[in-house]
LOTOR-58635 format. One record per residue (C-alpha): x, y negated, z negated; residue number from 1; residue in three letters. Coordinates in nm, 2 decimals, padded with zeros to 4 digits, always signed. Layout:
# residues N
R      X      Y      Z   k   r
R      X      Y      Z NUM ALA
...
//
This chain:
# residues 458
R      X      Y      Z   k   r
R -02.51 +00.50 +00.47   1 UNK
R -02.81 +00.30 +00.34   2 UNK
R -02.80 +00.47 +00.00   3 UNK
R -02.47 +00.33 -00.10   4 UNK
R -02.19 +00.52 -00.28   5 UNK
R -02.38 +00.57 -00.61   6 UNK
R -02.70 +00.64 -00.43   7 UNK
R -02.54 +00.91 -00.22   8 UNK
R -02.38 +01.07 -00.52   9 UNK
R -02.72 +01.08 -00.70  10 UNK
R -02.90 +01.22 -00.40  11 UNK
R -02.64 +01.49 -00.37  12 UNK
R -02.67 +01.58 -00.73  13 UNK
R -03.05 +01.60 -00.70  14 UNK
R -03.01 +01.82 -00.39  15 UNK
R -03.21 +01.57 -00.18  16 UNK
R -02.94 +01.58 +00.09  17 UNK
R -02.64 +01.79 +00.16  18 UNK
R -02.28 +01.68 +00.18  19 UNK
R -02.27 +01.83 +00.53  20 UNK
R -02.55 +01.60 +00.64  21 UNK
R -02.39 +01.29 +00.49  22 UNK
R -02.06 +01.36 +00.64  23 UNK
R -02.22 +01.43 +00.98  24 UNK
R -02.40 +01.10 +00.95  25 UNK
R -02.07 +00.93 +00.87  26 UNK
R -01.89 +01.09 +01.16  27 UNK
R -02.17 +01.00 +01.40  28 UNK
R -02.16 +00.64 +01.29  29 UNK
R -01.78 +00.64 +01.34  30 UNK
R -01.84 +00.77 +01.69  31 UNK
R -02.10 +00.51 +01.77  32 UNK
R -01.88 +00.23 +01.64  33 UNK
R -01.56 +00.36 +01.80  34 UNK
R -01.51 +00.03 +01.99  35 UNK
R -01.47 -00.14 +01.65  36 UNK
R -01.14 +00.04 +01.60  37 UNK
R -01.19 +00.09 +01.23  38 UNK
R -01.02 +00.43 +01.21  39 UNK
R -00.68 +00.54 +01.32  40 UNK
R -00.75 +00.90 +01.22  41 UNK
R -01.09 +01.07 +01.20  42 UNK
R -01.07 +01.40 +01.00  43 UNK
R -01.38 +01.55 +01.16  44 UNK
R -01.30 +01.92 +01.13  45 UNK
R -01.13 +01.89 +00.79  46 UNK
R -01.41 +01.67 +00.65  47 UNK
R -01.67 +01.91 +00.78  48 UNK
R -01.50 +02.20 +00.59  49 UNK
R -01.47 +01.99 +00.28  50 UNK
R -01.84 +01.91 +00.30  51 UNK
R -01.93 +02.27 +00.32  52 UNK
R -01.72 +02.34 +00.01  53 UNK
R -01.88 +02.05 -00.17  54 UNK
R -02.22 +02.19 -00.09  55 UNK
R -02.13 +02.52 -00.24  56 UNK
R -02.00 +02.35 -00.56  57 UNK
R -02.32 +02.15 -00.59  58 UNK
R -02.53 +02.46 -00.54  59 UNK
R -02.34 +02.62 -00.83  60 UNK
R -02.42 +02.33 -01.05  61 UNK
R -02.09 +02.14 -01.05  62 UNK
R -02.12 +01.77 -01.10  63 UNK
R -01.85 +01.51 -01.03  64 UNK
R -01.87 +01.13 -00.97  65 UNK
R -01.84 +01.16 -00.59  66 UNK
R -01.89 +01.53 -00.52  67 UNK
R -01.96 +01.55 -00.15  68 UNK
R -01.96 +01.18 -00.08  69 UNK
R -01.78 +01.06 +00.24  70 UNK
R -01.52 +00.78 +00.19  71 UNK
R -01.23 +00.64 +00.39  72 UNK
R -00.87 +00.55 +00.30  73 UNK
R -00.63 +00.29 +00.45  74 UNK
R -00.34 +00.42 +00.66  75 UNK
R -00.08 +00.32 +00.40  76 UNK
R -00.20 +00.61 +00.19  77 UNK
R -00.07 +00.97 +00.20  78 UNK
R -00.31 +01.25 +00.27  79 UNK
R -00.16 +01.60 +00.31  80 UNK
R -00.14 +01.71 +00.68  81 UNK
R -00.15 +01.36 +00.82  82 UNK
R +00.11 +01.10 +00.90  83 UNK
R +00.14 +00.76 +00.72  84 UNK
R +00.28 +00.52 +00.99  85 UNK
R +00.14 +00.21 +00.82  86 UNK
R +00.09 +00.08 +01.18  87 UNK
R +00.46 +00.10 +01.27  88 UNK
R +00.56 +00.31 +01.57  89 UNK
R +00.82 +00.58 +01.49  90 UNK
R +00.89 +00.95 +01.47  91 UNK
R +00.64 +01.02 +01.20  92 UNK
R +00.57 +01.37 +01.05  93 UNK
R +00.27 +01.48 +00.85  94 UNK
R +00.32 +01.44 +00.48  95 UNK
R +00.31 +01.75 +00.26  96 UNK
R +00.13 +01.61 -00.04  97 UNK
R -00.16 +01.38 -00.12  98 UNK
R -00.08 +01.04 -00.27  99 UNK
R -00.22 +00.96 -00.61 100 UNK
R -00.51 +00.77 -00.46 101 UNK
R -00.62 +01.07 -00.26 102 UNK
R -00.56 +01.30 -00.55 103 UNK
R -00.80 +01.09 -00.76 104 UNK
R -01.06 +01.09 -00.48 105 UNK
R -01.04 +01.47 -00.45 106 UNK
R -01.06 +01.51 -00.82 107 UNK
R -01.39 +01.32 -00.81 108 UNK
R -01.51 +01.54 -00.53 109 UNK
R -01.50 +01.28 -00.24 110 UNK
R -01.47 +01.39 +00.12 111 UNK
R -01.22 +01.18 +00.31 112 UNK
R -01.34 +01.13 +00.66 113 UNK
R -01.04 +00.94 +00.79 114 UNK
R -00.76 +00.68 +00.77 115 UNK
R -00.84 +00.32 +00.86 116 UNK
R -00.66 +00.07 +01.09 117 UNK
R -00.42 -00.18 +00.95 118 UNK
R -00.14 -00.40 +01.07 119 UNK
R +00.23 -00.33 +01.04 120 UNK
R +00.33 -00.29 +00.67 121 UNK
R +00.03 -00.50 +00.57 122 UNK
R +00.20 -00.82 +00.67 123 UNK
R -00.10 -01.02 +00.82 124 UNK
R -00.46 -01.11 +00.75 125 UNK
R -00.56 -00.93 +01.07 126 UNK
R -00.55 -00.55 +01.15 127 UNK
R -00.39 -00.52 +01.49 128 UNK
R -00.08 -00.33 +01.60 129 UNK
R +00.07 -00.24 +01.94 130 UNK
R +00.09 +00.13 +01.87 131 UNK
R -00.23 +00.20 +01.67 132 UNK
R -00.49 -00.04 +01.80 133 UNK
R -00.71 -00.32 +01.68 134 UNK
R -00.99 -00.33 +01.42 135 UNK
R -01.28 -00.56 +01.50 136 UNK
R -01.54 -00.73 +01.29 137 UNK
R -01.88 -00.56 +01.30 138 UNK
R -02.05 -00.91 +01.27 139 UNK
R -01.89 -01.01 +01.60 140 UNK
R -01.63 -00.79 +01.77 141 UNK
R -01.45 -01.09 +01.92 142 UNK
R -01.33 -01.17 +01.56 143 UNK
R -01.10 -00.99 +01.32 144 UNK
R -01.23 -00.82 +01.01 145 UNK
R -00.92 -00.95 +00.83 146 UNK
R -00.62 -00.77 +00.70 147 UNK
R -00.44 -00.58 +00.62 148 UNK
R -00.73 -00.36 +00.50 149 UNK
R -00.94 -00.46 +00.79 150 UNK
R -01.02 -00.11 +00.92 151 UNK
R -01.15 -00.02 +00.57 152 UNK
R -01.37 -00.33 +00.57 153 UNK
R -01.50 -00.28 +00.92 154 UNK
R -01.59 +00.08 +00.83 155 UNK
R -01.79 -00.02 +00.53 156 UNK
R -01.95 -00.32 +00.69 157 UNK
R -02.06 -00.12 +01.00 158 UNK
R -02.21 +00.16 +00.78 159 UNK
R -01.96 +00.43 +00.87 160 UNK
R -01.89 +00.49 +00.50 161 UNK
R -02.05 +00.35 +00.19 162 UNK
R -01.71 +00.25 +00.04 163 UNK
R -01.34 +00.27 +00.13 164 UNK
R -01.01 +00.22 -00.03 165 UNK
R -00.78 -00.07 +00.07 166 UNK
R -00.46 -00.22 -00.07 167 UNK
R -00.39 -00.58 -00.16 168 UNK
R -00.04 -00.73 -00.17 169 UNK
R -00.13 -01.10 -00.09 170 UNK
R -00.51 -01.08 -00.04 171 UNK
R -00.54 -00.77 +00.18 172 UNK
R -00.85 -00.64 +00.01 173 UNK
R -01.02 -00.98 -00.07 174 UNK
R -00.96 -01.14 +00.27 175 UNK
R -01.12 -00.86 +00.47 176 UNK
R -01.41 -00.84 +00.22 177 UNK
R -01.46 -01.21 +00.27 178 UNK
R -01.47 -01.19 +00.65 179 UNK
R -01.70 -00.89 +00.66 180 UNK
R -01.95 -00.98 +00.38 181 UNK
R -01.83 -00.72 +00.12 182 UNK
R -01.73 -00.69 -00.24 183 UNK
R -01.35 -00.63 -00.27 184 UNK
R -01.17 -00.57 -00.60 185 UNK
R -00.80 -00.63 -00.65 186 UNK
R -00.74 -00.46 -00.98 187 UNK
R -00.49 -00.55 -01.25 188 UNK
R -00.13 -00.45 -01.16 189 UNK
R -00.09 -00.09 -01.29 190 UNK
R -00.46 -00.01 -01.30 191 UNK
R -00.45 +00.22 -00.99 192 UNK
R -00.14 +00.42 -00.92 193 UNK
R +00.02 +00.40 -00.57 194 UNK
R +00.24 +00.70 -00.63 195 UNK
R +00.46 +00.82 -00.46 196 UNK
R +00.53 +00.45 -00.45 197 UNK
R +00.61 +00.37 -00.81 198 UNK
R +00.65 -00.01 -00.77 199 UNK
R +00.48 -00.09 -00.44 200 UNK
R +00.62 -00.40 -00.28 201 UNK
R +00.80 -00.48 -00.61 202 UNK
R +00.47 -00.51 -00.80 203 UNK
R +00.25 -00.73 -00.58 204 UNK
R +00.06 -00.45 -00.41 205 UNK
R -00.23 -00.26 -00.57 206 UNK
R -00.50 -00.03 -00.43 207 UNK
R -00.87 -00.10 -00.48 208 UNK
R -01.23 -00.06 -00.35 209 UNK
R -01.43 -00.22 -00.07 210 UNK
R -01.80 -00.17 -00.08 211 UNK
R -02.13 -00.35 -00.01 212 UNK
R -02.24 -00.37 -00.37 213 UNK
R -02.06 -00.45 -00.70 214 UNK
R -02.19 -00.13 -00.85 215 UNK
R -02.04 +00.08 -00.58 216 UNK
R -01.71 -00.10 -00.59 217 UNK
R -01.70 -00.05 -00.97 218 UNK
R -01.78 +00.32 -00.94 219 UNK
R -01.50 +00.37 -00.69 220 UNK
R -01.26 +00.17 -00.91 221 UNK
R -01.34 +00.40 -01.20 222 UNK
R -01.25 +00.70 -00.98 223 UNK
R -00.92 +00.54 -00.87 224 UNK
R -00.82 +00.42 -01.21 225 UNK
R -00.52 +00.58 -01.38 226 UNK
R -00.14 +00.57 -01.40 227 UNK
R +00.12 +00.82 -01.30 228 UNK
R +00.40 +00.90 -01.54 229 UNK
R +00.66 +00.76 -01.29 230 UNK
R +00.48 +00.43 -01.22 231 UNK
R +00.68 +00.12 -01.32 232 UNK
R +00.35 -00.05 -01.43 233 UNK
R +00.12 +00.16 -01.64 234 UNK
R -00.20 +00.07 -01.82 235 UNK
R -00.42 +00.24 -02.08 236 UNK
R -00.76 +00.35 -01.95 237 UNK
R -01.04 +00.09 -02.00 238 UNK
R -01.25 +00.13 -02.31 239 UNK
R -01.57 +00.14 -02.10 240 UNK
R -01.62 +00.23 -01.74 241 UNK
R -01.62 -00.05 -01.49 242 UNK
R -01.96 +00.08 -01.36 243 UNK
R -02.10 -00.01 -01.70 244 UNK
R -01.97 -00.36 -01.66 245 UNK
R -02.16 -00.39 -01.34 246 UNK
R -02.48 -00.31 -01.53 247 UNK
R -02.45 -00.56 -01.81 248 UNK
R -02.51 -00.93 -01.83 249 UNK
R -02.18 -01.13 -01.85 250 UNK
R -02.30 -01.38 -02.11 251 UNK
R -02.25 -01.75 -02.07 252 UNK
R -01.91 -01.81 -01.92 253 UNK
R -01.68 -02.11 -01.86 254 UNK
R -01.60 -02.11 -01.48 255 UNK
R -01.34 -02.34 -01.34 256 UNK
R -01.38 -02.42 -00.97 257 UNK
R -01.06 -02.49 -00.79 258 UNK
R -00.97 -02.58 -00.43 259 UNK
R -00.60 -02.64 -00.49 260 UNK
R -00.34 -02.41 -00.33 261 UNK
R +00.00 -02.32 -00.47 262 UNK
R +00.29 -02.55 -00.40 263 UNK
R +00.44 -02.52 -00.06 264 UNK
R +00.14 -02.37 +00.11 265 UNK
R -00.01 -02.59 +00.39 266 UNK
R -00.36 -02.57 +00.53 267 UNK
R -00.69 -02.75 +00.54 268 UNK
R -01.00 -02.60 +00.38 269 UNK
R -01.28 -02.56 +00.63 270 UNK
R -01.57 -02.77 +00.52 271 UNK
R -01.81 -02.48 +00.57 272 UNK
R -01.62 -02.27 +00.32 273 UNK
R -01.60 -02.56 +00.07 274 UNK
R -01.98 -02.60 +00.10 275 UNK
R -02.03 -02.23 +00.05 276 UNK
R -01.82 -02.23 -00.27 277 UNK
R -02.00 -02.54 -00.39 278 UNK
R -02.33 -02.37 -00.34 279 UNK
R -02.22 -02.07 -00.54 280 UNK
R -02.10 -02.30 -00.81 281 UNK
R -02.45 -02.45 -00.83 282 UNK
R -02.60 -02.10 -00.84 283 UNK
R -02.37 -02.01 -01.13 284 UNK
R -02.48 -02.33 -01.31 285 UNK
R -02.84 -02.23 -01.26 286 UNK
R -02.76 -01.89 -01.41 287 UNK
R -02.65 -02.07 -01.73 288 UNK
R -02.27 -02.08 -01.70 289 UNK
R -02.06 -02.38 -01.77 290 UNK
R -01.91 -02.47 -01.43 291 UNK
R -01.66 -02.75 -01.39 292 UNK
R -01.36 -02.85 -01.16 293 UNK
R -01.02 -02.75 -01.29 294 UNK
R -00.70 -02.63 -01.12 295 UNK
R -00.45 -02.37 -01.24 296 UNK
R -00.09 -02.50 -01.25 297 UNK
R +00.08 -02.27 -01.01 298 UNK
R +00.43 -02.41 -01.04 299 UNK
R +00.70 -02.22 -00.84 300 UNK
R +00.47 -01.92 -00.77 301 UNK
R +00.61 -01.88 -00.42 302 UNK
R +00.94 -01.78 -00.57 303 UNK
R +00.76 -01.48 -00.72 304 UNK
R +00.61 -01.38 -00.39 305 UNK
R +00.87 -01.42 -00.11 306 UNK
R +01.15 -01.20 -00.25 307 UNK
R +00.90 -00.93 -00.35 308 UNK
R +00.72 -00.92 -00.02 309 UNK
R +01.02 -00.95 +00.21 310 UNK
R +01.23 -00.69 +00.01 311 UNK
R +00.92 -00.46 +00.00 312 UNK
R +00.89 -00.48 +00.38 313 UNK
R +01.26 -00.40 +00.42 314 UNK
R +01.24 -00.11 +00.18 315 UNK
R +00.93 +00.04 +00.35 316 UNK
R +01.06 -00.01 +00.70 317 UNK
R +01.40 +00.14 +00.61 318 UNK
R +01.22 +00.45 +00.47 319 UNK
R +01.05 +00.53 +00.80 320 UNK
R +01.19 +00.78 +01.06 321 UNK
R +01.33 +00.59 +01.36 322 UNK
R +01.09 +00.30 +01.33 323 UNK
R +01.01 +00.08 +01.63 324 UNK
R +00.85 -00.23 +01.47 325 UNK
R +00.71 -00.55 +01.61 326 UNK
R +00.98 -00.82 +01.62 327 UNK
R +00.79 -01.01 +01.35 328 UNK
R +00.80 -00.72 +01.12 329 UNK
R +01.17 -00.68 +01.19 330 UNK
R +01.22 -01.05 +01.12 331 UNK
R +01.04 -01.01 +00.78 332 UNK
R +01.26 -00.71 +00.70 333 UNK
R +01.58 -00.89 +00.79 334 UNK
R +01.48 -01.17 +00.56 335 UNK
R +01.42 -00.92 +00.29 336 UNK
R +01.76 -00.75 +00.34 337 UNK
R +01.95 -01.08 +00.35 338 UNK
R +01.77 -01.29 +00.09 339 UNK
R +01.48 -01.11 -00.07 340 UNK
R +01.67 -00.83 -00.23 341 UNK
R +01.92 -01.08 -00.38 342 UNK
R +01.64 -01.30 -00.52 343 UNK
R +01.43 -01.01 -00.65 344 UNK
R +01.58 -01.02 -01.00 345 UNK
R +01.51 -01.39 -01.03 346 UNK
R +01.15 -01.34 -00.91 347 UNK
R +01.09 -01.08 -01.18 348 UNK
R +01.25 -01.29 -01.45 349 UNK
R +01.00 -01.57 -01.36 350 UNK
R +00.70 -01.35 -01.44 351 UNK
R +00.65 -01.45 -01.81 352 UNK
R +00.70 -01.82 -01.73 353 UNK
R +00.45 -01.81 -01.44 354 UNK
R +00.19 -01.62 -01.65 355 UNK
R +00.22 -01.87 -01.93 356 UNK
R +00.20 -02.17 -01.69 357 UNK
R -00.09 -02.05 -01.48 358 UNK
R -00.25 -01.88 -01.78 359 UNK
R -00.31 -02.22 -01.95 360 UNK
R -00.63 -02.24 -01.74 361 UNK
R -00.78 -01.97 -01.95 362 UNK
R -00.76 -02.19 -02.26 363 UNK
R -01.06 -02.38 -02.11 364 UNK
R -01.21 -02.12 -01.87 365 UNK
R -01.30 -01.75 -01.87 366 UNK
R -01.30 -01.72 -01.49 367 UNK
R -01.15 -01.92 -01.20 368 UNK
R -01.35 -01.94 -00.87 369 UNK
R -01.18 -02.05 -00.55 370 UNK
R -01.23 -01.99 -00.18 371 UNK
R -01.10 -01.66 -00.07 372 UNK
R -00.97 -01.80 +00.26 373 UNK
R -00.93 -02.16 +00.39 374 UNK
R -01.07 -02.06 +00.73 375 UNK
R -01.34 -01.83 +00.86 376 UNK
R -01.25 -01.51 +01.05 377 UNK
R -00.97 -01.54 +01.30 378 UNK
R -01.03 -01.44 +01.66 379 UNK
R -00.89 -01.10 +01.76 380 UNK
R -00.55 -01.16 +01.92 381 UNK
R -00.52 -01.51 +01.77 382 UNK
R -00.14 -01.45 +01.72 383 UNK
R -00.07 -01.24 +02.03 384 UNK
R +00.27 -01.34 +02.16 385 UNK
R +00.35 -01.56 +01.87 386 UNK
R +00.68 -01.54 +01.71 387 UNK
R +00.75 -01.48 +01.34 388 UNK
R +00.75 -01.84 +01.22 389 UNK
R +00.43 -01.94 +01.41 390 UNK
R +00.25 -01.64 +01.29 391 UNK
R +00.37 -01.69 +00.93 392 UNK
R +00.27 -02.06 +00.92 393 UNK
R -00.06 -01.99 +01.09 394 UNK
R -00.17 -01.72 +00.85 395 UNK
R -00.05 -01.91 +00.55 396 UNK
R -00.27 -02.20 +00.66 397 UNK
R -00.57 -01.96 +00.71 398 UNK
R -00.52 -01.77 +00.38 399 UNK
R -00.35 -01.97 +00.11 400 UNK
R -00.57 -01.88 -00.18 401 UNK
R -00.53 -01.51 -00.26 402 UNK
R -00.16 -01.43 -00.30 403 UNK
R -00.09 -01.62 -00.62 404 UNK
R -00.29 -01.36 -00.83 405 UNK
R -00.07 -01.08 -00.67 406 UNK
R +00.24 -01.26 -00.82 407 UNK
R +00.07 -01.27 -01.16 408 UNK
R -00.06 -00.92 -01.14 409 UNK
R -00.41 -01.02 -01.26 410 UNK
R -00.75 -00.91 -01.12 411 UNK
R -00.96 -01.08 -00.85 412 UNK
R -01.29 -01.00 -00.69 413 UNK
R -01.42 -01.13 -00.36 414 UNK
R -01.79 -01.20 -00.34 415 UNK
R -01.99 -01.29 -00.03 416 UNK
R -02.06 -01.66 -00.01 417 UNK
R -02.26 -01.70 +00.30 418 UNK
R -02.21 -01.73 +00.68 419 UNK
R -02.09 -01.99 +00.93 420 UNK
R -02.34 -02.13 +01.17 421 UNK
R -02.24 -01.86 +01.42 422 UNK
R -02.30 -01.58 +01.18 423 UNK
R -01.95 -01.50 +01.05 424 UNK
R -01.92 -01.40 +00.68 425 UNK
R -01.71 -01.61 +00.44 426 UNK
R -01.63 -01.54 +00.07 427 UNK
R -01.53 -01.68 -00.26 428 UNK
R -01.30 -01.51 -00.52 429 UNK
R -01.35 -01.47 -00.89 430 UNK
R -01.01 -01.47 -01.06 431 UNK
R -00.96 -01.33 -01.41 432 UNK
R -00.70 -01.32 -01.68 433 UNK
R -00.48 -01.02 -01.77 434 UNK
R -00.67 -00.69 -01.74 435 UNK
R -01.01 -00.86 -01.74 436 UNK
R -01.17 -00.68 -01.44 437 UNK
R -01.48 -00.61 -01.65 438 UNK
R -01.58 -00.98 -01.68 439 UNK
R -01.53 -01.04 -01.31 440 UNK
R -01.74 -00.73 -01.22 441 UNK
R -02.02 -00.83 -01.46 442 UNK
R -02.03 -01.18 -01.32 443 UNK
R -02.02 -01.06 -00.96 444 UNK
R -02.31 -00.82 -01.03 445 UNK
R -02.51 -01.11 -01.18 446 UNK
R -02.45 -01.31 -00.86 447 UNK
R -02.54 -01.02 -00.64 448 UNK
R -02.88 -00.99 -00.82 449 UNK
R -02.97 -01.34 -00.71 450 UNK
R -02.78 -01.37 -00.38 451 UNK
R -02.91 -01.05 -00.23 452 UNK
R -02.60 -00.99 -00.01 453 UNK
R -02.63 -00.61 -00.04 454 UNK
R -02.93 -00.61 +00.20 455 UNK
R -02.75 -00.80 +00.48 456 UNK
R -02.62 -00.60 +00.77 457 UNK
R -02.43 -00.68 +01.09 458 UNK
//
């Protein structure tokens, strides 16, 4: 997968390699890395047939953005003929129709090689479940690749695919990207349709790309972009493709660097992560940007998260056939049924107030940069045997920075920020104002050109 997503698409279009060869390479890499647990389902036979069809279309002169390119999707995403357990044990049946994410990938010609490992209903920043296994970090298998899109991150970091789709309801794209050395984009709410889920987790969850380079992530975001007529949140298409934003200079930007977490979130920032963010801040200054300390005023942002998240877990769990969840998942769902659903109208009414309050930072800044996580990657099994409250407080301390932008619905991008002394990746996130993915992508691409993270491998 050395070519990357765009490179593979270009090589296929020039007939320098076949889709069958690329898919076979991907499947072989998945097999070699089976111990990493990145995939729940590998579609070896189906992907091989789809590759043959892609080769035929390429030979006939057809050209599409990802025609014949292998990619992976997270196991919260419907693909016809496969189950979508979202890591919860139950009497699951194969779905009849592709979800909108898969429809977009197929329309672009992509070959979907499999569904990646996650945790139950995306609750945690690790990708482990009793029923469907454990995803491990390619940089050190004793550690987690993060969650809940950890399988997608592990698959890309290990070179099984050049890019994969994840979803992000409280950092679930950006956290795994940080802990595996990848670029992860959480798009603006409504940018990418999650249909048949028309308001996934009451507006906090969005789907987006994980890739090694900004250009590849932007290309995949272009493919995924678009609303469904039944979506609660819909956006007009961007004026210019995000891949173009990755190729242009961002201009001189005002960048606020913040280490403050939202009210009510405990946790101590690991000094190694603070040092990595400070180093990136100096790098941005050297690139000509105005970089200064300033904190968003988050106010009661947690009131916008907890009802949405707990009610969303309750709704998803209640939709599954005879589910047999982990007790922690059931505890979250019970909270959603008793409290979350009642407070949901209040949470949604808070949206304009929170956007005004937090959005004041953009009167003085174009971008906000924060750590993506407060701690480096967790060990696999760090919360084995822990109850709901200990797990919840532990992960809140490890990952207090990402979820606020899910409440606001605004875009964020994780960029690699370096490594701990024992070789584990850590990240920083670039946070933007309403619908301003293009600025974040352009800035991230400029950083990539001087940081050189694209060439680093586990």
